[in-house]
C-alpha positions in Angstrom: 0.0 0.0 0.0 1.1 3.5 -0.8 1.4 6.0 2.1 -1.0 8.9 2.6 -1.7 11.5 5.3 -5.0 11.6 7.2 -5.3 15.0 8.8 -7.8 15.6 11.7 -8.6 19.2 12.2 -11.1 20.8 14.5 -11.3 22.8 17.8 -9.8 21.6 21.1 -11.8 18.8 22.5 -13.7 17.9 19.3 -12.4 14.4 19.3 -9.4 14.5 16.9 -6.9 12.5 19.0 -9.6 9.9 20.1 -10.7 9.3 16.5 -7.1 9.3 15.2 -6.3 6.4 17.6 -9.5 4.5 16.7 -8.7 4.8 13.0 -5.0 3.8 13.7 -6.3 0.7 15.4 -8.3 -0.4 12.3 -5.5 0.4 9.9 -3.0 -1.6 12.0 -5.4 -4.5 12.1 -5.4 -4.4 8.3 -1.6 -4.6 8.1 -0.8 -1.0 7.2 2.2 0.9 8.7 0.8 3.8 10.7 2.3 6.7 12.6 0.2 9.1 14.7 1.4 12.7 15.1 -0.6 14.2 18.0 -0.6 18.1 18.1 0.0 18.2 21.9 2.9 15.8 21.7 4.5 17.6 18.7 4.3 20.9 20.6 6.4 19.5 23.5 9.0 18.0 21.2 9.3 19.1 17.5 7.8 22.5 18.1 9.0 23.3 21.7 9.4 27.0 22.2 6.8 28.1 19.7 4.0 30.3 21.0 0.4 30.8 19.8 0.8 33.7 17.4 -0.5 33.1 13.8 3.2 32.8 12.7 4.1 30.3 15.4 0.9 28.3 14.8 1.6 28.2 11.0 5.2 27.1 11.7 4.0 24.3 13.9 1.5 23.0 11.4 4.0 23.2 8.5 6.5 21.2 10.6 3.9 18.5 11.2 3.1 18.6 7.4 6.8 18.2 6.6 7.0 15.1 8.8 3.8 13.7 7.3 5.2 14.2 3.8 8.3 12.3 4.7 6.3 9.4 6.2 3.8 9.4 3.2 6.7 9.2 0.7 8.0 6.2 2.6 4.6 4.4 2.3 3.5 5.0 5.9 0.0 6.2 6.8 0.7 9.5 8.7 -2.2 10.5 10.9 -2.0 14.1 12.2 -4.3 15.2 15.0 -3.8 19.0 15.2 -6.2 21.9 15.4 -4.5 23.6 12.3 -6.8 26.7 12.7 -5.8 28.5 9.5 -7.2 27.4 6.1 -4.2 28.5 4.0 -1.7 26.4 6.1 -3.9 23.3 5.7 -4.1 24.0 1.9 -0.3 24.4 1.9 0.1 20.9 3.5 -2.4 19.4 1.2 -0.3 20.6 -1.8 3.0 19.6 -0.3 1.9 16.1 0.6 -0.4 15.3 -2.3 -1.9 12.1 -1.0 -3.9 13.9 1.7 -7.3 13.3 3.3 -8.8 15.8 5.6 -11.2 15.0 8.4 -13.1 17.9 10.0 -14.1 17.1 13.6 -17.1 19.5 13.9 -18.6 20.2 17.3 -20.4 23.3 18.6 -18.5 25.5 21.1 -21.2 25.0 23.7 -20.7 21.2 23.7 -16.9 21.6 23.8 -17.2 23.9 26.8 -19.5 21.3 28.5 -17.0 18.5 27.9 -14.0 20.5 29.0 -12.9 19.0 32.3 -10.0 21.5 32.6 -12.3 24.4 32.2 -10.2 26.1 29.5 -13.1 27.2 27.4 -14.8 28.8 30.4 -11.6 30.6 31.2 -11.1 31.7 27.6 -14.7 33.0 27.5 -14.0 35.1 30.6 -10.9 36.6 28.9 -8.5 34.7 31.2 -6.7 32.9 28.3 -5.4 34.8 25.3 -5.2 33.3 21.8 -7.6 30.5 22.5 -8.7 29.0 19.2 -12.4 29.3 18.6 -12.9 31.9 21.4 -10.2 34.7 21.3 -8.4 33.4 18.2 -10.0 32.3 14.9 -10.7 28.9 13.6 -11.3 28.8 9.8 -13.6 25.8 9.0 -12.4 23.6 6.1 -14.2 24.1 2.8 -13.0 20.9 1.2 -12.6 18.3 3.9 -13.2 14.8 2.5 -14.9 13.8 5.7 -17.0 15.8 8.2 -17.7 14.0 11.5 -20.2 15.7 13.8 -18.8 14.5 17.1 -21.7 15.9 19.2 -24.2 13.8 17.1 -22.2 10.7 16.2 -20.7 8.0 18.3 -16.9 7.5 18.1 -17.6 4.2 16.3 -19.9 5.9 13.7 -17.4 8.7 13.0 -14.5 6.2 12.7 -16.6 4.0 10.3 -17.3 7.0 8.1 -13.6 7.8 7.9 -12.6 4.2 7.1 -15.4 4.0 4.4 -14.2 7.2 2.8 -10.6 5.9 2.7 -11.9 2.7 1.0 -14.0 4.6 -1.6 -11.1 6.9 -2.4 -8.8 3.9 -2.9 -6.4 4.8 -0.1 -7.0 1.5 1.6 -8.5 -1.8 0.3 -12.2 -2.3 0.9 -13.2 -4.7 3.7 -16.0 -7.1 2.8 -17.1 -7.2 6.5 -17.9 -3.4 6.5 -21.4 -2.8 8.0 -21.9 0.5 6.4 -25.4 0.8 4.8 -25.8 1.6 1.1 -27.5 4.9 1.9 -24.5 6.0 4.0 -22.1 4.9 1.3 -24.0 6.8 -1.3 -23.9 9.9 0.9 -20.1 9.7 1.2 -19.8 9.2 -2.5 -22.0 12.2 -3.3 -19.8 14.4 -1.0 -16.6 13.2 -2.6 -18.1 13.7 -6.1 -19.2 17.3 -5.2 -15.6 18.0 -4.1 -14.2 16.5 -7.2 -12.3 13.6 -5.5 -14.1 10.9 -7.4 
């Protein structure tokens, strides 16, 4: 199998890392080589010292994109789970990597604040945290994500299944005969990919 990058974008707490790990599990079971690059872990290693200005955020996301490109070229499935708030940087990575699939983890801010055990959203809404994406710093929603998962409405299993089915339809991974996705759901995915010009 050829490598590709699966990029999870979305606000903090929207389920990017959880879904990345769920999808990783399925791909490993199918015998693919997979590497997950989690935004939080990257920040403490590869991007240590960077702040949260637009320039620093862009540098961080381009660094992750660079590593994903290296992995993809060496036939590894690179799974990135990083907010990547700015559209132009995501587009840059898509062009750099080529074999790139974007997953938008969509979730209303009210639900994210409700889920937030650390209370970061509440603090940001009170003005106690600067440059908090989605509150005091912008998040530009993707216009051309291959997959949109609504993590406030779907179970983790439903979202992961939608991602896997999309990867099968686009030919990134072989189809699994045991897939329990309905024909209607499959047609919905195909219609979205067709509208976006991917199939």
